[in-house]
C-alpha positions, 0 to 999 in steps of 0.5 A, a space after each residue: 485494482 485495489 491490489 495494484 494501488 496497494 503495491 504502488 503504495 508499498 513501493 512508495 513507502 519502501 522508497 521513502 525509507 530507503 532514501 531517508 526523505 521521510 515526511 513524518 507519519 505519512 509514509 506509515 499511513 501509506 503502508 497501513 492503507 496498502 495493507 488494509 487494501 490487500 486484506 480487503 482484496 483477499 477477503 473479497 476474492 477475485 471477481 471475473 467481469 
């Protein structure tokens, strides 16, 4: 689930850069949050339910 959210945040960040409709530092905050979520996901490993 974290990986999915991280991918969505990265896509939104990339779209913001492409369309040049930036809202200040919010897009960069989204990128940082997405990277942190990916790292946490990799460190925790995949858990089967």
